[in-house]
C-alpha positions in Angstrom: 0.0 0.0 0.0 1.2 3.5 -0.8 1.0 6.2 1.8 2.4 9.2 -0.2 0.8 12.5 1.0 0.6 16.0 -0.4 -0.4 18.7 2.1 -1.4 21.9 0.4 -1.5 25.2 2.2 -2.4 28.4 0.4 -3.9 30.9 2.8 -1.9 33.5 4.8 -3.4 32.0 8.0 -0.7 30.8 10.4 -3.2 28.7 12.4 -3.9 26.7 9.2 -0.2 26.3 8.5 0.4 25.1 12.1 -2.5 22.7 11.6 -0.9 21.3 8.5 2.4 20.7 10.4 0.4 18.9 13.1 -1.4 16.8 10.5 1.9 15.7 9.1 3.3 14.9 12.6 0.1 12.8 13.3 0.3 11.1 9.9 3.9 10.0 10.4 3.2 8.8 13.9 0.2 6.8 12.8 2.2 5.1 10.1 4.7 4.0 12.7 7.6 3.7 10.3 5.7 2.6 7.2 7.5 3.9 4.1 6.0 7.1 2.7 6.8 10.4 1.0 5.2 13.5 2.4 5.3 16.9 0.6 4.0 20.2 2.0 3.4 22.6 -0.8 2.9 26.3 0.0 1.5 28.7 -2.5 -0.5 31.9 -2.4 -0.2 33.8 0.8 1.1 30.7 2.7 4.5 31.0 0.9 5.6 33.4 3.6 5.5 30.6 6.2 8.5 29.0 4.6 10.7 32.1 5.0 13.4 32.4 7.7 12.6 35.8 9.1 10.3 35.9 12.1 9.2 32.4 11.6 7.7 30.9 14.7 7.5 27.5 13.0 11.2 27.1 12.0 12.0 24.4 14.6 8.9 22.4 13.6 9.7 22.7 9.9 13.3 21.7 10.3 12.4 18.7 12.5 9.9 17.4 9.9 12.5 18.0 7.1 15.0 15.9 9.1 12.3 13.2 9.2 12.2 13.3 5.4 9.3 15.6 4.8 9.8 17.7 1.6 8.8 21.4 1.8 8.1 23.1 -1.5 7.0 26.7 -2.4 5.6 28.1 -5.6 7.8 30.6 -7.4 4.8 32.6 -8.6 3.6 33.0 -5.0 7.1 34.1 -3.9 6.9 37.0 -6.3 3.6 38.2 -4.9 4.5 37.8 -1.2 7.4 39.0 -2.0 10.2 36.7 -0.9 13.4 35.5 -2.6 15.1 32.1 -2.6 17.6 33.5 -0.1 14.8 34.4 2.3 13.7 30.7 2.5 14.6 28.2 5.1 17.4 25.9 3.7 15.1 22.9 3.5 12.7 24.5 1.1 12.6 23.7 -2.6 11.2 26.2 -5.1 8.9 24.8 -7.8 7.9 26.9 -10.9 4.2 26.7 -10.3 2.3 25.3 -7.3 -0.7 24.2 -9.2 1.4 22.2 -11.7 3.2 20.6 -8.8 -0.2 19.6 -7.2 -1.3 18.0 -10.5 2.0 16.2 -11.0 2.0 14.7 -7.5 -1.6 13.6 -7.8 -0.8 11.9 -11.1 1.9 10.1 -9.1 -0.9 8.8 -6.7 -0.2 11.2 -3.8 -3.2 11.6 -1.5 -4.2 15.3 -1.2 -5.2 17.1 1.9 -5.8 20.8 2.5 -6.2 21.7 6.2 
């Protein structure tokens, strides 16, 4: 069975972002070591939550990244926020378009949730 998961966050609402991180923690704990790939994709106003400056969630993000969670941000959203690649946490990967990344991962059978 495949347990690959895409968590999508797009609103500039920190409580939603924190909920997404909690969902990922709970998911990994429930799988109890089962192999899986987990991706958090931030686009829209949520892109700011993957920046270094004044980020209350840095420790939680880094801990999940060390556990193998992939953090991705939409380049289009970065332009609107605005933030640069240098502003991002080191564990964050920039993708050209968040919507395309969502479609690509769903075609690869990732389950999709949006807290």
